[in-house]
Backbone as CSV, one residue per row, in Angstrom:
resi,resn,N_x,N_y,N_z,CA_x,CA_y,CA_z,C_x,C_y,C_z
1,MET,-34.455,-34.191,26.128,-35.725,-34.276,25.599,-35.763,-33.083,24.611
2,ARG,-36.149,-33.582,23.253,-36.338,-32.631,22.150,-37.660,-31.947,22.197
3,LEU,-37.661,-30.843,21.853,-38.938,-29.753,22.212,-40.111,-30.430,21.553
4,GLY,-40.220,-31.146,20.488,-41.408,-31.673,19.760,-41.797,-32.733,20.716
5,GLU,-41.095,-33.468,21.315,-41.380,-34.658,22.340,-41.982,-33.950,23.444
6,PHE,-41.152,-32.966,24.070,-41.700,-32.284,25.069,-43.088,-31.760,25.062
7,LEU,-43.453,-30.940,23.877,-44.961,-30.431,23.398,-45.844,-31.519,23.371
8,ARG,-45.573,-32.647,22.680,-46.704,-33.526,22.480,-46.722,-34.093,24.013
9,SER,-45.684,-34.646,24.679,-46.217,-35.161,25.976,-46.941,-34.392,26.998
10,ALA,-46.772,-32.917,26.661,-47.138,-32.095,27.660,-48.532,-31.388,27.318
11,GLU,-48.828,-31.936,26.048,-50.169,-31.795,25.306,-50.261,-30.130,25.062
12,ILE,-49.117,-29.503,24.879,-49.139,-27.897,24.578,-48.852,-27.855,23.235
13,SER,-49.776,-26.965,22.522,-49.715,-26.592,21.198,-48.570,-25.681,20.806
14,GLN,-48.043,-25.734,19.595,-46.980,-25.088,19.145,-47.253,-23.516,19.282
15,THR,-48.553,-23.177,18.966,-48.956,-21.747,19.236,-48.918,-21.374,20.392
16,ARG,-49.369,-22.336,21.550,-49.547,-21.682,22.878,-47.865,-21.461,23.239
17,PHE,-47.342,-22.402,23.060,-45.886,-22.235,23.698,-44.969,-21.180,23.094
18,ALA,-45.409,-20.958,21.741,-44.545,-19.901,20.856,-45.061,-18.735,21.654
19,ALA,-46.401,-18.267,22.072,-46.765,-17.224,22.737,-46.021,-16.869,23.999
20,GLN,-45.891,-18.105,24.663,-45.222,-18.094,26.030,-43.794,-17.798,25.940
21,ILE,-42.977,-18.106,24.916,-41.591,-17.694,24.927,-41.611,-16.215,23.950
22,GLY,-42.483,-15.758,23.161,-42.347,-14.525,22.650,-41.826,-14.742,21.176
23,VAL,-42.175,-16.016,20.462,-41.853,-16.263,19.029,-43.218,-16.576,18.455
24,ARG,-42.980,-16.705,17.034,-44.360,-17.164,16.160,-44.233,-18.655,16.129
25,GLN,-45.428,-19.184,16.042,-45.771,-20.560,15.740,-44.548,-21.081,14.688
26,ALA,-44.686,-20.487,13.693,-43.693,-21.018,12.631,-42.396,-21.140,13.108
27,THR,-41.890,-20.306,13.833,-40.331,-20.461,14.444,-40.316,-21.761,15.272
28,ILE,-41.361,-21.794,16.003,-41.463,-23.233,17.016,-41.467,-24.309,15.911
29,SER,-41.971,-24.411,14.893,-42.018,-25.599,13.946,-40.636,-25.842,13.431
30,ARG,-40.098,-24.681,12.936,-38.720,-24.559,12.386,-37.589,-25.260,13.443
31,TYR,-37.714,-24.951,14.629,-37.048,-25.548,15.639,-37.064,-26.882,15.956
32,ILE,-38.413,-27.440,15.780,-38.478,-28.763,16.027,-38.170,-29.719,14.807
33,LEU,-38.455,-28.912,13.516,-37.922,-29.588,12.061,-36.257,-29.431,12.165
34,GLY,-35.647,-28.784,12.925,-34.208,-28.667,12.780,-33.596,-27.702,11.645
35,GLU,-34.539,-26.808,11.163,-34.401,-25.869,10.239,-33.988,-24.774,10.829
36,GLN,-34.081,-24.540,12.136,-33.360,-23.179,13.008,-33.198,-23.552,14.080
37,VAL,-31.908,-22.875,14.813,-31.605,-23.092,16.199,-32.107,-21.659,16.903
38,PRO,-32.586,-21.946,18.050,-32.890,-20.690,18.559,-31.795,-19.933,19.364
39,SER,-31.762,-18.804,19.535,-30.870,-17.966,20.225,-30.732,-18.683,21.702
40,VAL,-29.665,-17.971,22.237,-29.413,-18.541,23.533,-30.414,-18.155,24.810
41,PRO,-30.944,-16.745,24.404,-31.927,-16.371,25.417,-33.324,-17.168,25.282
42,ILE,-33.366,-17.672,23.852,-34.653,-18.534,23.744,-34.769,-19.859,24.125
43,VAL,-33.363,-20.323,23.922,-33.188,-21.890,24.494,-33.251,-21.476,25.950
44,VAL,-32.996,-20.650,26.951,-33.152,-20.306,28.217,-34.454,-20.426,28.634
45,LYS,-35.417,-19.689,27.897,-36.828,-19.558,28.093,-37.399,-20.981,27.854
46,ILE,-37.061,-21.747,26.906,-37.527,-23.028,26.602,-37.263,-24.043,27.915
47,ARG,-36.109,-24.023,28.126,-35.582,-24.629,29.407,-36.425,-24.516,30.574
48,ASP,-36.735,-23.255,30.923,-37.369,-22.544,32.195,-38.888,-23.123,31.966
49,LEU,-39.407,-22.911,30.779,-40.921,-23.106,30.540,-41.208,-24.591,30.479
50,SER,-40.014,-25.425,30.111,-40.256,-26.897,30.005,-39.941,-27.441,31.459
51,GLY,-39.603,-26.533,32.450,-39.051,-27.241,33.637,-38.209,-27.956,33.689
52,GLY,-37.122,-27.744,32.760,-35.913,-28.597,32.383,-35.892,-29.628,31.569
53,ALA,-37.089,-29.982,31.111,-37.024,-31.282,30.476,-36.360,-30.956,28.971
54,VAL,-36.459,-29.986,28.385,-35.951,-29.278,27.016,-34.554,-28.751,27.584
55,GLY,-33.570,-29.288,27.811,-31.997,-28.661,28.309,-31.313,-28.139,27.351
56,LEU,-30.270,-27.428,27.668,-29.446,-26.598,26.920,-28.514,-27.860,25.993
57,ASP,-28.523,-28.870,26.245,-27.782,-29.899,25.513,-28.395,-30.474,24.534
58,ASP,-29.821,-30.211,24.831,-30.767,-31.014,23.734,-30.750,-29.872,22.330
59,TRP,-30.059,-29.005,22.224,-29.928,-28.219,20.912,-28.695,-28.500,20.151
60,LEU,-27.701,-29.163,20.716,-26.452,-29.644,20.135,-26.757,-30.563,19.052
61,PRO,-25.917,-30.533,18.036,-26.179,-31.464,16.981,-26.164,-33.077,17.475
62,GLN,-26.695,-33.768,17.064,-26.805,-35.302,17.267,-25.595,-35.938,16.866
63,LYS,-24.737,-36.523,17.577,-23.477,-37.009,17.062,-23.818,-38.504,16.799
64,LYS,-23.530,-38.998,15.734,-23.743,-40.244,15.306,-22.600,-40.906,15.630
65,PRO,-22.686,-42.277,16.305,-21.714,-43.138,16.759,-20.845,-43.528,15.433
66,ARG,-19.371,-43.622,15.552,-18.679,-43.982,14.524,-19.003,-45.463,14.277
67,ARG,-18.510,-45.995,13.351,-18.827,-47.563,13.250,-18.098,-48.331,14.165
68,ARG,-16.805,-48.172,14.432,-16.208,-48.868,15.472,-16.779,-48.643,17.064
69,ASP,-17.250,-47.474,17.387,-17.939,-47.190,18.451,-19.123,-48.173,18.577
70,ALA,-19.984,-48.361,17.553,-21.055,-48.908,17.591,-20.856,-50.340,17.729
71,LEU,-19.621,-50.994,17.271,-19.359,-52.255,17.061,-18.694,-52.812,18.442
72,LEU,-18.000,-51.802,19.087,-17.385,-52.114,20.452,-17.765,-51.216,21.548
73,PRO,-19.217,-51.403,22.228,-19.601,-50.182,23.096,-18.668,-50.238,24.219
74,GLY,-18.304,-49.175,24.870,-17.486,-49.124,25.966,-16.222,-48.697,25.589
75,VAL,-15.805,-48.621,24.686,-14.280,-48.435,24.109,-14.051,-46.993,23.859
C-alpha cells in the first residue's frame, strides 16, 4: 500500500504522521508525490508505524508491464 493511501484509510494527517517519524509535513508530501524517496531508517519507521501496511517494497519504482506481457498474461 502506498503511504498516501494508508494515511487516507487510517485518517491520519500528514502533519501527525510526520511528527511520529521525525520529519516535516512537507517531507511526507514529497514522499507521497514521489518527489523524494525516504532513507532506509525512515522507510523502516513508516513500515513499523503503519503496522506493515506500507512495506519496504512499496518504495520501489512501479514497473510498467511490457506490451507483450499485457497481451499475454502469465507468460
